[in-house]
C-alpha positions as CSV (number, residue, x, y, z in Angstrom):
1,M,17.2,4.6,10.9
2,I,19.3,3.7,13.9
3,P,22.9,3.2,12.8
4,C,24.2,-0.4,12.3
5,R,26.3,-0.2,15.3
6,A,23.2,0.0,17.5
7,S,22.4,-3.3,19.3
8,L,19.4,-5.4,18.6
9,G,17.8,-4.2,21.8
10,Q,18.4,-0.6,20.9
11,R,16.8,-1.2,17.4
12,L,13.8,-2.9,18.9
13,K,13.3,-0.1,21.4
14,S,13.5,2.5,18.7
15,V,10.8,0.7,16.7
16,R,8.5,0.3,19.7
17,L,8.9,4.0,20.5
18,K,8.2,5.0,16.9
19,L,5.0,2.9,17.2
20,G,4.1,4.9,20.2
21,I,3.4,1.9,22.5
22,S,4.7,0.8,25.9
23,Q,6.6,-2.3,26.6
24,R,3.5,-3.7,28.2
25,Q,1.3,-3.0,25.1
26,F,4.0,-4.5,22.8
27,A,4.3,-7.6,25.0
28,L,0.6,-8.1,25.2
29,A,0.2,-7.9,21.4
30,L,3.0,-10.4,21.0
31,E,1.6,-12.7,23.8
32,T,4.8,-12.5,25.9
33,A,5.7,-11.0,29.3
34,P,6.5,-7.3,29.5
35,N,9.7,-8.3,31.3
36,H,10.7,-10.4,28.3
37,I,10.6,-7.2,26.1
38,Y,12.5,-5.3,28.8
39,Q,15.2,-8.0,28.8
40,I,15.5,-8.0,25.0
41,E,15.7,-4.2,24.9
42,R,18.5,-4.4,27.4
43,D,20.3,-7.0,25.3
44,H,20.1,-9.6,28.1
45,C,18.4,-12.0,25.7
46,I,17.4,-12.3,22.1
47,P,13.9,-12.9,20.7
48,G,13.0,-16.4,19.5
49,A,11.5,-17.3,16.1
50,K,7.9,-17.1,17.3
51,L,8.4,-13.7,18.8
52,L,10.2,-12.5,15.7
53,R,7.4,-13.8,13.5
54,G,4.9,-11.9,15.6
55,M,6.9,-8.7,15.4
56,R,6.9,-8.9,11.6
57,E,3.2,-9.9,11.3
58,K,1.7,-7.6,13.9
59,F,4.0,-4.6,13.6
60,G,5.6,-4.9,10.1
61,I,9.1,-5.0,11.7
62,D,11.9,-5.9,9.2
63,I,13.4,-8.9,11.0
64,N,16.6,-8.9,8.9
65,W,17.2,-5.3,9.9
66,L,16.3,-6.0,13.5
67,L,18.8,-8.9,13.8
68,S,21.6,-7.5,11.7
69,G,21.3,-3.8,11.6
70,E,21.6,-4.0,7.8
71,D,19.1,-3.1,5.0
72,D,16.7,-0.2,5.0
73,Y,14.1,-0.3,7.7
74,V,10.7,1.0,6.6
75,A,8.5,1.3,9.7
76,T,5.0,0.1,9.2
77,T,3.2,1.9,12.0
78,L,0.0,0.8,13.6
79,R,-1.8,3.8,12.0
80,Q,-0.5,2.8,8.6
81,Q,-1.8,-0.7,9.1
82,E,-5.2,0.6,10.2
83,L,-5.3,3.1,7.3
84,N,-4.5,0.3,4.8
85,S,-7.3,-1.8,6.3
86,L,-9.8,1.1,6.1
87,I,-8.9,1.7,2.5
88,R,-9.4,-1.9,1.6
89,Q,-12.8,-1.9,3.3
90,F,-13.7,1.3,1.5
91,Q,-12.7,-0.1,-1.8
92,R,-14.9,-3.2,-1.3
93,A,-18.0,-1.1,-0.2
94,D,-20.8,-0.3,-2.6
95,P,-21.4,3.4,-3.5
96,S,-24.0,4.0,-0.7
97,A,-21.8,2.4,1.9
98,R,-18.9,4.6,0.7
99,A,-21.0,7.7,1.0
100,M,-21.9,6.7,4.6
101,L,-18.3,6.0,5.5
102,L,-17.3,9.5,4.1
103,Q,-20.0,11.2,6.1
104,T,-19.0,9.3,9.2
105,A,-15.4,10.2,8.7
106,S,-16.3,13.9,8.2
107,F,-18.5,13.9,11.3
108,T,-15.8,12.2,13.4
109,A,-13.1,14.6,12.3
110,A,-15.3,17.6,13.0
111,A,-16.3,16.3,16.4
112,S,-12.7,15.7,17.5
113,R,-11.5,19.3,16.8
């Protein structure tokens, strides 16, 4: 976790980098201009309520931590969100669909080595 003395912009940049995405990708996901993210990360402006809500909903960013530097920050990465979605889908699938998903995952993993 970034120390509390870090600025809002520094905290936001640290989260974005942990997510492994560019300012442009982050901005597109939040439906804002890349320059807006740049300005926030440089502490030239602060994000509005709509942008903060998007950060929380799309990236799992702890808004209290982002704004104040206080509380524990638990990063919810894009991979974790995707994995959670995959697990939910797997749990809802019938046994034959689960077998097919497992075969597909094994095949994909082997092919990517």
